[in-house]
N, CA and C of each residue as an Amber inpcrd file, in Angstrom:
protein
   705
   6.7070000  48.8700000  74.6790000   7.5270000  47.9260000  75.6090000
   8.1920000  49.1570000  76.4920000   8.2910000  50.3320000  76.0050000
   8.7910000  51.3190000  76.8750000  10.3520000  51.1680000  77.5080000
  10.3020000  51.5790000  78.8470000  11.7820000  51.7250000  79.3310000
  12.3060000  50.4720000  79.6140000  11.6350000  49.4090000  80.1690000
  12.2900000  48.1460000  80.4410000  11.3950000  47.0220000  79.7770000
  12.1490000  46.0930000  79.0870000  11.4580000  45.0630000  78.2480000
  11.3840000  43.9750000  79.1050000  10.3310000  43.1380000  79.1020000
   9.9730000  41.8720000  79.8020000   9.5190000  41.0370000  78.7700000
  10.0820000  39.7690000  78.8490000   9.4760000  38.7370000  77.8920000
   7.9750000  38.3900000  78.1780000   7.2430000  38.1660000  76.9580000
   5.9320000  37.9440000  77.2670000   5.6290000  36.7090000  78.1520000
   4.8750000  37.0250000  79.2690000   4.5180000  35.9120000  80.0190000
   5.5290000  35.3250000  81.0220000   6.5670000  35.8850000  80.9600000
   7.8270000  35.2680000  81.6610000   7.5430000  35.0460000  83.0960000
   6.8820000  36.0250000  83.7300000   6.7900000  35.9270000  85.1240000
   5.5650000  34.9120000  85.5840000   5.0120000  34.4340000  84.5480000
   4.0140000  33.3860000  84.8590000   4.5550000  31.9690000  84.7220000
   5.8230000  31.9210000  84.1660000   6.3180000  30.5070000  83.8780000
   7.1490000  30.2270000  85.1230000   7.2000000  28.8380000  85.4840000
   7.8660000  28.3200000  86.6290000   9.4620000  28.6070000  86.4660000
  10.1340000  28.3310000  85.3780000  11.5370000  28.4720000  85.2840000
  11.9710000  30.0690000  85.2700000  10.9310000  30.9420000  84.8340000
  10.9910000  32.4210000  84.9960000  11.0000000  32.7230000  86.3700000
  10.3440000  32.0750000  87.2070000  10.3620000  32.3900000  88.6940000
  11.7030000  32.2800000  89.3720000  12.3010000  31.2910000  88.9170000
  13.7460000  30.9030000  89.4410000  14.6690000  32.0090000  88.9050000
  14.3790000  32.4640000  87.8110000  15.3000000  33.5230000  87.2320000
  15.1070000  34.8490000  87.8760000  13.8130000  35.0660000  88.1990000
  13.5140000  36.3180000  89.0250000  14.1980000  36.3610000  90.4550000
  13.9350000  35.1280000  91.0740000  14.5750000  34.9270000  92.3670000
  16.0610000  35.2060000  92.3000000  16.8030000  34.6290000  91.2550000
  18.1130000  34.7250000  91.1030000  18.7600000  36.2560000  90.8620000
  17.9680000  36.9020000  90.1300000  18.2590000  38.4010000  89.9600000
  18.1060000  39.1440000  91.0780000  16.8770000  38.9070000  91.8730000
  16.5940000  39.6900000  93.0910000  17.7030000  39.4650000  94.0520000
  18.1110000  38.1640000  94.2010000  19.2860000  37.8140000  95.0600000
  20.5770000  38.6090000  94.8590000  20.8180000  38.7560000  93.5710000
  22.0620000  39.5350000  93.3140000  21.8080000  41.0250000  93.6170000
  20.6860000  41.5320000  93.4810000  20.3010000  42.8490000  93.8970000
  20.6690000  43.0760000  95.2980000  20.0500000  42.0120000  95.9870000
  20.3280000  42.1330000  97.6160000  21.7650000  41.9710000  97.9790000
  22.5460000  41.1180000  97.2970000  23.9390000  41.0320000  97.5960000
  24.6950000  42.2580000  97.4110000  24.4180000  42.9670000  96.2640000
  25.1510000  44.1550000  95.8990000  24.5740000  45.3350000  96.8360000
  23.3570000  45.2980000  97.3000000  22.8510000  46.3210000  98.2370000
  23.4630000  46.2130000  99.5850000  23.6000000  44.8860000  99.9930000
  24.2190000  44.6510000 101.2950000  25.5170000  44.9680000 101.5860000
  26.2180000  45.2110000 100.4190000  27.7080000  45.7590000 100.6500000
  27.9460000  46.9760000 101.4150000  26.7410000  47.7080000 101.3060000
  26.7630000  49.0200000 101.9950000  26.2600000  48.9680000 103.4830000
  25.7260000  47.6680000 103.9690000  25.3320000  47.2830000 105.2830000
  24.2560000  46.5260000 105.2630000  24.1600000  45.6290000 106.2540000
  23.1450000  44.5370000 106.4590000  21.8620000  45.0660000 106.9860000
  21.8310000  46.2890000 107.6700000  20.6400000  46.8460000 108.2160000
  19.7530000  47.7680000 107.2640000  18.5760000  47.0460000 106.7950000
  17.8230000  47.8960000 105.7910000  17.4410000  49.2770000 106.4120000
  17.3190000  49.5200000 107.6700000  16.8590000  50.6900000 108.1580000
  17.8730000  51.9850000 107.8140000  19.2700000  51.5710000 107.6550000
  20.0460000  52.5090000 107.2500000  20.6050000  52.2960000 105.9150000
  19.9330000  51.5710000 104.9980000  20.3790000  51.2450000 103.6390000
  19.2600000  51.1030000 102.8010000  18.9470000  52.3170000 102.1800000
  17.6500000  52.3400000 101.3260000  17.8220000  51.3660000 100.1450000
  18.8340000  51.2120000  99.6090000  18.9360000  50.2890000  98.4300000
  18.5100000  48.8080000  98.8430000  19.2010000  48.4710000 100.0650000
  18.7420000  47.1550000 100.6020000  17.3130000  47.0780000 100.9660000
  16.8480000  48.1200000 101.5890000  15.3300000  48.0720000 101.9230000
  14.4620000  47.9110000 100.6240000  14.7680000  48.6190000  99.5090000
  13.8680000  48.4940000  98.3440000  14.0600000  47.0800000  97.7480000
  15.3000000  46.5950000  97.7800000  15.5220000  45.1850000  97.3820000
  14.7500000  44.2480000  98.0810000  14.6580000  44.3400000  99.4250000
  14.0470000  43.3690000 100.2450000  12.4140000  43.4160000  99.8920000
  11.9910000  44.6230000  99.7960000  10.7460000  44.7820000  99.6190000
  10.1940000  44.1820000  98.2260000  10.9430000  44.3190000  97.2770000
  10.7430000  43.5000000  95.9700000  10.7380000  42.0690000  96.1730000
  11.7180000  41.6120000  96.9330000  12.0300000  40.1270000  97.1010000
  10.7160000  39.5510000  97.8540000  10.2440000  40.3070000  98.9370000
   9.1480000  39.8000000  99.4700000   7.7170000  39.7700000  98.7890000
   7.7590000  40.9380000  97.8710000   6.4800000  40.9250000  97.1790000
   6.3520000  39.6910000  96.2060000   7.4690000  39.1780000  95.7220000
   7.3320000  37.9500000  94.7960000   7.5370000  36.5260000  95.8200000
   7.3980000  36.8070000  97.0510000   7.4370000  35.5800000  97.9040000
   8.7880000  34.9460000  97.9030000   9.8910000  35.5440000  97.8660000
  11.1590000  34.8840000  97.8900000  11.3950000  34.1910000  99.2480000
  11.8720000  33.0740000  99.3580000  12.0510000  32.3820000 100.6800000
  12.8970000  33.1120000 101.5860000  12.5780000  33.2290000 102.8870000
  13.3430000  34.0050000 103.7500000  14.8580000  33.5740000 104.0060000
  15.0580000  32.1910000 103.8660000  16.5120000  31.8190000 104.0370000
  17.2430000  31.9940000 102.7340000  16.5090000  32.2820000 101.5180000
  17.2390000  32.8330000 100.3220000  17.7220000  34.2230000 100.5040000
  16.7230000  35.1280000 101.1150000  17.0200000  36.5460000 101.4420000
  18.1530000  36.6990000 102.4090000  18.1540000  35.7840000 103.5070000
  19.2270000  35.9710000 104.4980000  20.5710000  35.5360000 104.0410000
  20.4810000  34.4790000 103.0710000  21.9140000  34.0110000 102.6040000
  22.4470000  35.1200000 101.6200000  21.5400000  35.8440000 100.9030000
  22.0530000  36.9380000 100.0940000  22.5630000  38.1630000 100.6800000
  21.8700000  38.3590000 101.9120000  22.4150000  39.5580000 102.7210000
  23.7380000  39.1720000 103.3000000  23.8790000  37.9380000 103.8700000
  25.1920000  37.5710000 104.3320000  26.2850000  37.4230000 103.3400000
  25.8570000  37.0510000 101.9980000  26.8900000  37.1040000 100.9840000
  27.4690000  38.4820000 100.6710000  26.5970000  39.5210000 100.5620000
  26.8940000  40.8130000 100.3380000  27.6050000  41.4670000 101.3730000
  27.1660000  41.3610000 102.6030000  27.6680000  42.0130000 103.8840000
  28.9980000  41.5340000 104.1930000  29.2130000  40.3540000 103.7130000
  30.4600000  39.5890000 104.3240000  30.4900000  38.9210000 105.4900000
  29.3500000  38.6930000 105.9930000  29.0590000  38.1660000 107.3640000
  28.9020000  36.6220000 107.0900000  28.7830000  36.0550000 106.0120000
  28.7130000  34.6590000 105.7860000  30.0290000  34.0900000 105.3270000
  29.8890000  32.7050000 105.3400000  31.1440000  32.0140000 104.8200000
  31.3580000  32.1700000 103.3320000  30.3130000  32.3680000 102.5970000
  30.3190000  32.3960000 101.1370000  30.1600000  33.7010000 100.6530000
  30.9650000  34.7350000 101.2560000  30.8750000  36.0580000 100.6310000
  31.1060000  36.1540000  99.1480000  30.5070000  37.0620000  98.3270000
  30.7610000  37.0930000  96.8990000  30.6290000  38.5180000  96.4910000
  31.3460000  38.8480000  95.4590000  31.2260000  40.3590000  94.9250000
  30.8390000  40.2820000  93.5250000  29.9140000  41.0940000  93.2480000
  29.5370000  41.1710000  91.7220000  30.0130000  42.5540000  91.2160000
  30.3760000  42.4850000  89.9510000  30.5410000  43.7530000  89.1550000
  29.3070000  44.2420000  88.4130000  29.2400000  45.4780000  88.3360000
  27.9990000  45.9520000  87.6860000  28.6080000  46.5360000  86.2520000
  28.0650000  45.8830000  85.1270000  28.6010000  46.0550000  83.8210000
  27.4540000  46.5680000  83.0680000  27.6160000  47.6240000  82.0920000
  26.5500000  48.0530000  81.2960000  27.0350000  47.7370000  79.8130000
  26.1960000  47.0770000  79.0170000  26.4070000  46.9210000  77.4680000
  25.4710000  47.7630000  76.7610000  25.8950000  48.4750000  75.7350000
  25.0820000  49.2530000  74.8430000  25.2210000  48.8380000  73.5050000
  24.0780000  49.0590000  72.7280000  24.0930000  48.7220000  71.2760000
  22.7380000  48.6980000  70.8020000  22.6300000  47.8890000  69.6590000
  21.2250000  47.9830000  68.9930000  20.7960000  46.4160000  68.6160000
  19.5880000  46.3630000  68.8930000  18.9730000  45.1460000  68.4550000
  18.7210000  45.2630000  66.8830000  18.2530000  44.1210000  66.1160000
  17.8840000  44.3370000  64.7870000  16.9360000  45.4880000  64.5310000
  17.1550000  46.1230000  63.2660000  16.4120000  47.1190000  62.8310000
  16.6870000  48.4610000  63.6230000  17.9710000  48.6420000  64.0780000
  18.3870000  49.7720000  64.8200000  17.5910000  50.1760000  66.0490000
  17.0590000  49.2840000  66.8270000  16.4180000  49.5640000  67.9900000
  17.4500000  49.4590000  69.2650000  17.6010000  50.8390000  69.7880000
  18.7710000  50.9380000  70.6840000  18.2300000  50.3040000  72.1030000
  19.3020000  49.7250000  72.8490000  18.9750000  48.9890000  74.1190000
  20.2810000  49.2340000  74.9180000  19.9860000  49.0150000  76.2800000
  21.0630000  49.1200000  77.2200000  20.7880000  47.8060000  78.1110000
  21.8320000  47.0590000  78.3200000  21.7220000  45.8020000  79.0210000
  22.5290000  45.8150000  80.3830000  21.8820000  45.8370000  81.3620000
  22.4650000  45.7640000  82.8230000  22.8440000  44.2660000  83.2590000
  24.1260000  44.1320000  83.6880000  24.6140000  42.9140000  84.0330000
  25.2020000  43.0870000  85.4800000  24.9960000  41.9650000  86.2770000
  25.7170000  41.8100000  87.6370000  26.4900000  40.4650000  87.3430000
  27.7820000  40.4920000  87.4780000  28.6850000  39.3330000  87.1440000
  29.7600000  39.0890000  88.0670000  30.1620000  37.7740000  88.4040000
  31.2500000  37.5020000  89.2320000  32.3910000  37.1690000  88.3560000
  32.2670000  37.3770000  87.1020000  33.4870000  37.0700000  86.2270000
  33.0440000  37.7600000  84.8340000  33.7520000  39.0740000  84.8550000
  33.6240000  39.8500000  83.5190000  34.1960000  39.1340000  82.2320000
  35.2270000  38.4470000  82.5210000  35.9740000  37.6210000  81.4000000
  34.9660000  36.5320000  80.8480000  34.0270000  36.1490000  81.5730000
  33.0200000  35.1980000  81.0700000  31.8440000  36.0910000  80.2730000
  31.4700000  37.1440000  80.9990000  30.1780000  37.8710000  80.5600000
  30.4890000  38.5460000  79.1480000  31.7380000  39.2210000  79.1550000
  31.9710000  40.0050000  77.9570000  31.8250000  39.2160000  76.6370000
  32.5420000  38.0660000  76.4340000  32.4290000  37.3960000  75.2490000
  30.9580000  36.9060000  75.0770000  30.4300000  36.3920000  76.1110000
  28.9010000  35.9320000  75.9980000  27.9970000  36.9910000  75.3390000
  28.3840000  38.3920000  75.8040000  27.4990000  39.5260000  75.1580000
  27.9410000  39.7380000  73.7920000  29.0870000  39.5840000  73.4460000
  29.5600000  39.8640000  72.0310000  28.8700000  38.8090000  71.1710000
  28.7310000  37.5960000  71.6250000  28.1040000  36.5110000  70.7290000
  26.5280000  36.8660000  70.6980000  25.9650000  37.2780000  71.7570000
  24.5390000  37.4560000  71.7480000  24.2490000  38.7320000  70.8140000
  25.1650000  39.7230000  70.6820000  24.8650000  40.8620000  69.9500000
  25.0740000  40.6360000  68.4230000  25.6840000  39.4220000  67.9610000
  25.8140000  39.2640000  66.6230000  24.7400000  39.5600000  65.6580000
  23.5690000  39.2810000  66.1090000  22.3460000  39.7840000  65.2450000
  21.8480000  41.2160000  65.2910000  22.7020000  41.8070000  66.2030000
  22.4940000  43.2920000  66.3710000  23.6520000  43.8800000  66.1270000
  24.0210000  44.9500000  67.0730000  25.2390000  45.6670000  66.8560000
  25.7200000  46.2020000  68.3310000  26.7440000  45.6060000  68.8270000
  27.4380000  46.0510000  70.1520000  28.0930000  47.1870000  70.0570000
  27.7360000  48.3120000  70.7770000  28.3280000  49.5810000  70.7460000
  29.3700000  49.8020000  71.8350000  30.1140000  50.8670000  71.9140000
  31.0230000  51.3580000  72.7700000  30.4210000  52.0470000  73.9870000
  30.9950000  52.0330000  75.0700000  30.4730000  52.9300000  76.2350000
  30.1400000  54.2730000  75.8830000  28.7750000  54.6570000  76.0090000
  28.2160000  55.9340000  75.7310000  27.7830000  56.0310000  74.4290000
  27.7920000  55.0550000  73.5780000  27.2760000  55.0690000  72.2420000
  25.7240000  55.1990000  72.1530000  25.1030000  54.6430000  73.2280000
  23.5750000  54.5500000  73.3420000  23.0220000  55.3920000  74.3980000
  23.9250000  55.4110000  75.4290000  23.5180000  55.9130000  76.7030000
  23.0210000  57.4270000  76.7570000  23.4720000  58.0670000  75.8090000
  23.2010000  59.5920000  75.5670000  21.6220000  59.5310000  75.2020000
  21.0140000  58.4450000  74.6130000  19.6220000  58.5130000  74.3060000
  18.7430000  58.0420000  75.3530000  19.2540000  57.8070000  76.5490000
  18.3780000  57.4420000  77.6060000  18.6820000  58.2540000  78.9160000
  17.5470000  58.4410000  79.5330000  17.6310000  59.0780000  80.9210000
  17.8260000  58.1780000  82.0540000  18.7000000  58.3670000  82.9090000
  18.8710000  57.5020000  84.2280000  17.8120000  58.0020000  85.1610000
  16.8520000  57.2630000  85.4320000  15.6550000  57.5590000  86.3430000
  15.2080000  56.6400000  87.3010000  14.4090000  56.9200000  88.2280000
  13.9030000  55.8560000  89.1550000  12.4780000  55.6420000  88.7170000
  12.2490000  54.2680000  88.7320000  11.0830000  53.7200000  88.1720000
  10.3020000  52.9550000  89.2000000   8.9780000  53.1300000  89.3790000
   8.3210000  52.6240000  90.3650000   6.8790000  52.1620000  89.8430000
   6.6880000  50.7960000  90.0670000   5.3630000  50.2520000  89.7000000
   4.4630000  50.1900000  90.9420000   3.3530000  50.7700000  90.8910000
   2.5040000  50.8150000  92.0670000   0.9630000  50.5040000  91.5880000
   0.2820000  49.9040000  92.7360000  -1.1380000  49.5830000  92.4780000
  -2.0380000  50.5870000  93.1280000  -3.0830000  51.1190000  92.6580000
  -3.9130000  52.1770000  93.1260000  -5.0810000  51.5570000  93.8990000
  -5.3970000  52.0080000  94.9710000  -6.6550000  51.7380000  95.6960000
  -7.8990000  52.2150000  95.0110000  -9.0040000  51.8460000  95.2900000
 -10.2530000  52.3760000  94.5410000 -10.4270000  53.8530000  94.8380000
 -10.4460000  54.6650000  93.6780000 -10.6020000  56.0270000  93.8520000
  -9.3250000  56.8260000  93.9660000  -8.2040000  56.1850000  93.8600000
  -6.9290000  56.7860000  93.8020000  -6.7440000  57.5350000  92.5490000
  -5.9160000  58.6800000  92.5780000  -5.5320000  59.5350000  91.4330000
  -4.1050000  59.5030000  91.2620000  -3.6850000  58.9440000  90.0990000
  -2.3250000  58.8420000  89.6810000  -1.6440000  60.1310000  89.5420000
  -2.3590000  61.0080000  88.9520000  -1.8100000  62.2760000  88.6760000
  -1.6120000  63.0880000  89.8300000  -2.5190000  63.0970000  90.8620000
  -2.4410000  63.7440000  92.0250000  -1.2820000  63.1140000  92.8840000
  -1.2840000  61.7110000  93.0010000  -0.1600000  61.1760000  93.4900000
   1.0430000  61.3740000  93.1650000   1.1700000  61.5510000  91.8470000
   2.5590000  61.8540000  91.2910000   3.0160000  63.2490000  91.8480000
   2.1250000  64.2890000  91.7710000   2.3900000  65.5650000  92.1860000
   2.8090000  65.6670000  93.7120000   1.9900000  65.0360000  94.4990000
   2.1110000  64.9820000  95.9130000   3.3010000  64.4450000  96.3100000
   3.6060000  63.1590000  95.6900000   4.7510000  62.4360000  96.0310000
   6.1510000  62.7540000  95.4580000   6.0200000  63.7590000  94.4860000
   7.2680000  64.2300000  93.8380000   7.7540000  63.4700000  92.6690000
   6.8670000  62.7680000  91.9870000   7.3520000  61.9850000  90.7230000
   7.4020000  63.0280000  89.5630000   8.1900000  62.6830000  88.6480000
   8.3930000  63.5400000  87.3320000   7.2200000  63.3500000  86.3320000
   6.8210000  62.0770000  86.4180000   5.8270000  61.7160000  85.3330000
   5.2180000  60.3790000  85.7610000   4.2370000  59.8490000  84.9580000
   3.5000000  58.8110000  85.3140000   2.7910000  58.2000000  84.1140000
   2.4950000  56.9640000  84.1530000   1.6250000  56.3070000  82.9840000
   0.7490000  55.4320000  83.7930000  -0.5190000  55.5970000  83.5480000
  -1.5890000  54.7680000  84.1630000  -2.2050000  53.6250000  83.3740000
  -2.2990000  52.5470000  83.8790000  -3.0580000  51.5080000  83.1190000
  -4.3650000  51.3900000  83.8140000  -5.4100000  51.9620000  83.1080000
  -6.7770000  52.0460000  83.7390000  -7.3930000  50.6430000  83.9210000
  -6.8700000  49.6280000  83.1670000  -7.6880000  48.2570000  83.4080000
  -7.6140000  47.7510000  84.6590000  -6.4100000  47.9300000  85.3110000
  -6.1410000  47.3480000  86.6850000  -5.7080000  48.3420000  87.6720000
  -5.7770000  49.6390000  87.2300000  -5.4820000  50.7340000  88.1810000
  -3.9700000  50.7480000  88.5330000  -3.0940000  50.2030000  87.8770000
  -1.6510000  50.2660000  88.1710000  -0.9900000  51.4990000  87.4660000
   0.0470000  51.8250000  87.9710000   0.7090000  53.1170000  87.4540000
   2.1300000  52.7940000  87.5630000   2.8380000  53.4410000  86.5340000
   4.3560000  53.4660000  86.2800000   4.7500000  54.9220000  86.6580000
   5.4150000  55.1690000  87.7660000   5.8590000  56.3860000  88.0280000
   7.3810000  56.6640000  87.7410000   7.7290000  57.6660000  87.2470000
   9.0570000  58.0400000  86.9510000   9.5170000  59.2620000  87.8760000
  10.8840000  59.0210000  88.3150000  11.2740000  59.9660000  89.2640000
  12.6590000  60.3730000  88.9500000  13.1740000  61.4560000  89.4130000
  14.7290000  61.7450000  89.4580000  15.3020000  60.5560000  90.1070000
  16.5010000  60.1640000  89.6950000  17.0910000  59.0400000  90.3410000
  17.5180000  59.2510000  91.8780000  17.7770000  60.5620000  92.3010000
  18.0700000  60.6780000  93.7210000  16.7130000  60.8010000  94.4190000
  15.5650000  60.7330000  93.7850000  14.2990000  60.8070000  94.5550000
  13.4810000  59.4730000  94.7800000  14.2250000  58.3770000  94.2560000
  13.3840000  57.2650000  94.1710000  12.9530000  56.6900000  95.5550000
  13.7100000  56.7370000  96.5090000  13.3110000  56.2370000  97.7900000
  12.1080000  57.0990000  98.5520000  12.5220000  58.5080000  98.3730000
  11.6400000  59.4050000  98.9000000  10.0740000  59.2070000  98.2470000
  10.0630000  59.2590000  96.9460000   8.7530000  59.0080000  96.1910000
   8.1200000  57.6590000  96.7180000   8.9760000  56.5260000  96.7080000
   8.3110000  55.2900000  97.0190000   7.8060000  55.2760000  98.4190000
   8.4530000  56.0680000  99.4220000   7.8300000  56.1520000 100.7520000
   6.6590000  57.1320000 100.6740000   6.5040000  57.8720000  99.7390000
   5.3180000  59.0080000  99.8690000   4.0780000  58.4160000  99.0900000
   4.1370000  57.4510000  98.1610000   3.1540000  57.0910000  97.4220000
   1.9640000  56.4600000  98.2090000   2.4640000  55.3470000  99.2540000
   1.2860000  54.8730000 100.0250000   0.2220000  55.7690000 100.5790000
   0.6810000  57.0280000 101.0610000  -0.2460000  57.9770000 101.5630000
  -1.0060000  58.5700000 100.6400000  -0.7220000  58.4270000  99.2860000
  -1.6110000  58.7780000  98.1560000  -2.5330000  57.7410000  97.6150000
  -2.5670000  56.5980000  98.3710000  -3.4500000  55.4630000  97.9460000
  -2.8400000  54.4920000  97.0000000  -1.5540000  54.4060000  96.7980000
  -0.8990000  53.5140000  95.9410000   0.2680000  52.6130000  96.7790000
  -0.0930000  51.2690000  96.4750000   0.8910000  50.3140000  97.0120000
   2.0300000  49.9310000  95.9920000   3.0990000  50.2050000  96.4410000
   4.3490000  49.9830000  95.6110000   4.7210000  48.6590000  95.3970000
   4.7750000  48.2960000  94.2390000   4.9940000  46.8100000  93.8050000
   6.4560000  46.6070000  93.5480000   7.1160000  47.5570000  92.8820000
   8.5730000  47.6030000  92.6780000   9.0450000  48.9540000  92.4840000
  10.4570000  49.1040000  92.8760000  11.1250000  50.3760000  92.8580000
  12.5750000  50.1890000  92.4980000  12.9180000  50.7920000  91.4170000
  14.4690000  50.6450000  91.0950000  15.0410000  51.7580000  90.2630000
  16.1740000  51.7800000  90.0460000  16.7180000  52.7430000  89.1450000
  16.8860000  51.9640000  87.7680000  16.7900000  52.7930000  86.7400000
  16.7730000  52.2990000  85.4380000  16.9440000  53.1740000  84.1370000
  16.6760000  52.9390000  83.0930000  16.8250000  53.8190000  82.0090000
  15.7570000  53.9190000  80.9990000  15.3730000  55.2590000  80.8790000
  14.0850000  55.5120000  80.0660000  14.5280000  56.2530000  78.6910000
  14.1860000  55.6380000  77.5600000  14.5330000  56.0530000  76.3830000
  14.1140000  57.5080000  75.9760000  14.9060000  58.2960000  75.4910000
  14.3810000  59.6280000  75.2140000  13.5010000  59.6370000  73.8520000
  13.9220000  58.6760000  72.9180000  13.2980000  58.7400000  71.5100000
  12.9210000  57.3730000  71.1670000  12.0150000  56.6730000  71.8690000
  11.7650000  55.3340000  71.4680000  11.0610000  55.1300000  70.0490000
  11.3910000  54.0270000  69.4230000  10.8370000  53.6090000  68.3130000
   9.5000000  53.0240000  68.4480000   8.4390000  53.4850000  67.5380000
   7.1010000  52.9510000  67.8540000   7.1800000  51.4290000  67.1410000
   6.6120000  50.5710000  67.8700000   6.6390000  49.1340000  67.4070000
   5.6120000  49.0260000  66.1530000   4.6950000  50.0350000  66.0990000
   3.7500000  49.9390000  64.9150000   4.5630000  50.3390000  63.6410000
   5.7300000  50.9990000  63.7540000   6.5790000  51.2460000  62.5160000
   7.2190000  50.2040000  61.9140000   7.4140000  48.9340000  62.7190000
   8.0150000  47.7470000  62.3100000   7.0450000  46.8840000  61.7180000
   7.5230000  46.1020000  60.8660000   6.7320000  44.9960000  60.2180000
   6.6420000  43.9990000  61.3260000   5.6380000  43.0350000  61.2030000
   5.4650000  41.8030000  62.1280000   6.7340000  40.9710000  62.1030000
   7.2620000  40.8330000  60.9930000   8.5790000  39.9670000  60.8860000
   9.6660000  40.6340000  61.5560000   9.7220000  42.0750000  61.2870000
  10.7620000  42.7290000  62.0230000  10.6710000  42.8550000  63.4800000
   9.3780000  42.9150000  64.0420000   9.1430000  42.9900000  65.4130000
   9.4710000  41.6030000  66.0510000   9.2460000  40.5150000  65.3250000
   9.5640000  39.2110000  65.7750000  10.8700000  39.1690000  65.9830000
  11.7860000  39.7230000  64.9620000  13.2400000  39.3610000  65.1250000
  13.7300000  40.2020000  66.2630000  13.1490000  41.3030000  66.4640000
  13.5840000  42.1360000  67.7140000  13.2340000  41.4440000  68.9390000
  12.0420000  40.8280000  69.0180000  11.7440000  40.0350000  70.2350000
  12.5870000  38.9570000  70.4510000  13.0350000  38.0830000  69.4680000
  13.8300000  36.8930000  69.6200000  15.2150000  37.4840000  69.9980000
  15.6410000  38.4430000  69.5300000  16.9170000  39.0750000  70.0520000
  17.0920000  39.3490000  71.4300000  15.8060000  40.0530000  71.8180000
  15.7870000  40.4770000  73.1700000  15.6810000  39.3090000  74.2320000
  14.8370000  38.3470000  73.9110000  14.7290000  37.0940000  74.6060000
  16.1500000  36.3040000  74.7990000  16.9070000  36.3300000  73.9160000
  18.2130000  35.6690000  73.9000000  19.1990000  36.4620000  74.7740000
  18.9860000  37.8370000  74.7670000  19.7240000  38.7590000  75.6410000
  19.3900000  38.4190000  77.0040000  18.0720000  38.5570000  77.2160000
  17.3410000  38.3360000  78.6730000  17.6410000  36.9830000  79.2290000
  17.9170000  36.0340000  78.3440000  18.1280000  34.7410000  78.9230000
  19.4730000  34.5220000  79.5280000  20.4100000  35.3290000  79.4190000
  21.7010000  35.1570000  79.9980000  21.7250000  35.3020000  81.4300000
  22.4660000  34.5310000  82.0920000  22.3400000  34.4370000  83.5360000
  22.8610000  35.7310000  84.2740000  23.7140000  36.3550000  83.5640000
  24.3860000  37.5050000  84.2770000  23.4580000  38.8840000  83.9250000
  22.4680000  38.7820000  83.0000000  21.6630000  39.9280000  82.7920000
  20.5850000  40.2700000  83.8980000  20.6700000  41.3540000  84.3220000
  19.6900000  41.7620000  85.2540000  18.4380000  42.5820000  84.7450000
  18.8080000  43.5510000  83.6570000  17.7330000  44.1530000  83.2980000
  17.9360000  44.5400000  81.7270000  17.0850000  44.6470000  80.7830000
  17.1520000  45.1280000  79.4610000  16.2800000  46.4380000  79.3570000
  17.0110000  47.4460000  78.8780000  15.9690000  48.7670000  78.5950000
  16.1160000  48.8840000  77.1020000  15.0010000  49.1340000  76.5070000
  14.8330000  49.0330000  75.1440000  14.1160000  50.2790000  74.5610000
  14.6980000  50.9990000  73.4600000  14.0220000  52.1510000  72.9260000
  12.8660000  51.8060000  72.0160000  11.8470000  51.1280000  72.5440000
  10.7230000  50.7320000  71.8210000   9.4770000  50.8450000  72.6340000
   8.5940000  51.5480000  71.7660000   7.2070000  51.8890000  72.4930000
   6.1640000  51.1630000  71.9000000
């Protein structure tokens, strides 16, 4: 599962598509607080690129920009909150939330973590690296290793079946590497900051029953409307 957990097949489900749009809209709202012009706002530019790649409607994108920049009648502000802890069987995870009401989100997280263990701030973060994460698709004949070197990525993982690659960057280099990859034959599908586990647990070390318990726990966490991303120390 690696750095970011995704529910099996969720991107193919119609209801999951609405959830993806909702999460991307929040990303745009938060990014737009620093300015509504993507030319001078790299976070907004990357959020917009991601939204367009999943065919988010233009009016939805425009509303999100107005909400975040304060130029619309329904301006909104989200708080960024991280929750740390363990899924069943001591699998570490970090849960990234964007919420307009922390007093609602906090108790909901406590309930969701009852089958695991909710930790204090820093209790799990030490075992994750804060990095840039880029998913990209390579053209025929593209070389992921050379692309990583030339673009300035720290590391990469290649899926030879469809020639897609997951590039890891220093957090400060995310935008620069994203801009450099197309010249190396890779089309960027997504680019964001996230958390990469330093010591992931191998899923093969868990029984089928234990892995099912972990999956069910993660699905419940991911299903919360305030959750943006779930990063899990499971490989």
